[in-house]
VEXLUMZA-580965 format. One record per residue (C-alpha): x, y, z. Coordinates in pm, 1 decimal. Example, Ala and Ser with C-alpha at 12.3 -4.5 7.8 and 13.67 -1.06 7.14 Angstrom:
2
R       east      north         up
R     1230.0     -450.0      780.0
R     1367.0     -106.0      714.0
//
This chain:
145
R       east      north         up
R    -1409.3    -2068.4    -3092.6
R    -1299.5    -1945.5    -2747.2
R    -1003.5    -1714.5    -2711.6
R     -684.0    -1844.8    -2557.6
R     -553.4    -1690.5    -2240.0
R     -187.4    -1606.2    -2264.4
R       15.6    -1619.7    -1945.5
R      334.9    -1423.4    -1920.1
R      642.6    -1591.4    -1774.9
R      795.5    -1436.9    -1464.0
R     1116.3    -1358.4    -1654.6
R      923.2    -1161.9    -1915.8
R      716.2     -973.7    -1659.2
R     1001.9     -862.9    -1435.2
R      970.3     -494.7    -1530.1
R      970.6     -378.2    -1168.7
R      933.4       -2.6    -1186.2
R      954.9      228.0     -886.7
R      666.1      465.7     -823.2
R      646.2      755.5     -580.5
R      326.2      885.6     -420.3
R      288.1     1205.1     -219.9
R       15.6     1141.9       39.4
R      -17.4     1504.0      146.6
R     -383.4     1607.2      136.6
R     -498.0     1278.3      -23.4
R     -790.7     1074.9      112.2
R     -666.4      750.6      269.5
R     -900.1      499.6      104.0
R     -865.4      638.0     -247.4
R     -489.5      654.1     -210.4
R     -472.1      296.4      -80.3
R     -663.0      168.1     -385.6
R     -409.7      326.2     -622.9
R     -115.0      193.2     -422.6
R     -257.1     -160.6     -401.8
R     -324.2     -163.6     -776.5
R       31.3      -54.2     -853.3
R      175.2     -316.4     -617.3
R      -26.2     -593.3     -784.8
R       45.1     -466.0    -1137.1
R     -317.0     -406.9    -1231.9
R     -208.3     -106.8    -1437.3
R      -18.1     -333.0    -1679.8
R     -163.8     -522.3    -1976.7
R       15.5     -840.1    -1863.8
R     -164.3     -852.3    -1526.6
R     -224.8    -1195.3    -1378.5
R     -394.5    -1222.5    -1037.0
R     -176.9    -1513.2     -920.0
R      159.2    -1348.0     -996.7
R      359.5    -1057.5     -861.6
R      346.4     -827.0    -1164.3
R      366.9     -487.1     -996.8
R      644.4     -255.0     -901.5
R      774.8      -89.3     -587.7
R      581.2      201.6     -434.9
R      738.3      472.4     -218.5
R      491.5      682.6      -17.9
R      608.3     1011.7      131.0
R      430.6     1250.5      369.0
R      233.8      966.4      526.3
R      167.2     1180.9      832.2
R      -33.2     1428.6      620.5
R     -289.1     1183.0      478.1
R     -653.7     1285.7      523.3
R     -946.9     1080.0      649.9
R    -1298.9     1183.6      554.9
R    -1571.7     1255.7      804.9
R    -1505.2     1206.1     1176.4
R    -1276.6      904.6     1125.1
R     -977.8     1098.1     1255.8
R    -1130.0     1080.1     1604.0
R    -1373.0      784.0     1586.8
R    -1175.7      520.7     1392.1
R     -973.8      285.6     1612.8
R     -715.3       18.0     1543.8
R     -751.0     -290.7     1765.7
R     -461.3     -512.6     1869.7
R     -483.5     -839.2     2064.0
R     -201.0     -990.3     2267.6
R     -355.9    -1337.8     2294.7
R     -417.5    -1317.3     2667.8
R     -752.4    -1268.3     2838.3
R     -863.4     -907.9     2808.7
R     -542.0     -843.0     2619.2
R     -699.7     -618.2     2360.4
R     -588.9     -260.7     2318.0
R     -728.2       11.6     2098.4
R     -563.8      320.4     1958.1
R     -730.7      599.9     1762.6
R     -605.7      730.3     1429.7
R     -523.1     1058.9     1598.4
R     -284.4      885.2     1841.7
R     -145.3      651.3     1575.9
R      -58.6      951.2     1358.1
R      167.7     1084.6     1632.8
R      324.1      747.6     1724.9
R      361.2      565.8     1392.2
R      205.9      748.6     1092.4
R      336.0      488.7      843.5
R      103.5      226.0      994.8
R     -209.4      410.0      878.4
R     -123.5      368.6      509.9
R       29.3       21.0      549.4
R     -284.7     -105.6      725.5
R     -516.7       38.9      459.8
R     -314.3     -107.4      171.3
R     -281.2     -449.5      340.1
R     -659.8     -467.3      367.0
R     -692.4     -422.0      -10.1
R     -451.1     -700.9     -102.7
R     -535.9    -1072.2     -127.1
R     -520.6    -1267.3      196.9
R     -242.8    -1509.7      101.7
R      135.2    -1540.8       64.6
R      133.5    -1311.1     -233.9
R       22.6    -1022.6      -11.9
R      331.0    -1068.6      207.6
R      555.8    -1039.6      -96.7
R      366.2     -734.0     -217.2
R      385.5     -560.5      121.2
R      765.3     -594.0      115.7
R      761.6     -373.5     -194.3
R      575.1      -91.7      -16.3
R      800.4      172.2      140.7
R      620.5      432.1      354.8
R      786.2      739.0      508.9
R      634.0     1000.3      738.7
R      833.6     1292.9      601.0
R      916.8     1411.9      251.9
R     1262.3     1248.0      245.8
R     1326.0      891.5      127.5
R     1643.9      690.5       55.8
R     1527.8      554.1     -282.8
R     1646.6      835.9     -509.2
R     1889.3      606.1     -691.2
R     1597.2      400.1     -826.0
R     1455.6      706.7    -1005.7
R     1091.8      659.5     -898.8
R      826.9      806.7    -1128.4
R      505.8      963.6    -1005.2
R      212.5      723.5     -989.3
R      -69.7      826.3    -1224.3
R     -361.2      986.4    -1042.2
//
């Protein structure tokens, strides 16, 4: 006899905890996996892939995240304006000086599903370049390593 799959109602699964992650000295890809899993709620026993089961994630020290190998100088982000020859490229080194939050946001977005659920999950990601953040009232707990 096959086992029944139990689905949790949204009202029962609305335990939206706040997590905090210090990105200083952490490798970008490994950090992005942990953040994406916490946003989706994969660390909970009630995880369902089609529902928003995760909590909010606050990332501090985004400007001090580490990339392995020569990616700091060789990796480029490409943007396209829609016009002919309207593509522009910027290296991670330059992006770190201009907008360091983008590096983590881009890596996490790539690890989320490509649908409307990802947009809702990305709204729950708060990334800050420095060590200060305005979410102290939510009492964020450290995300398990």
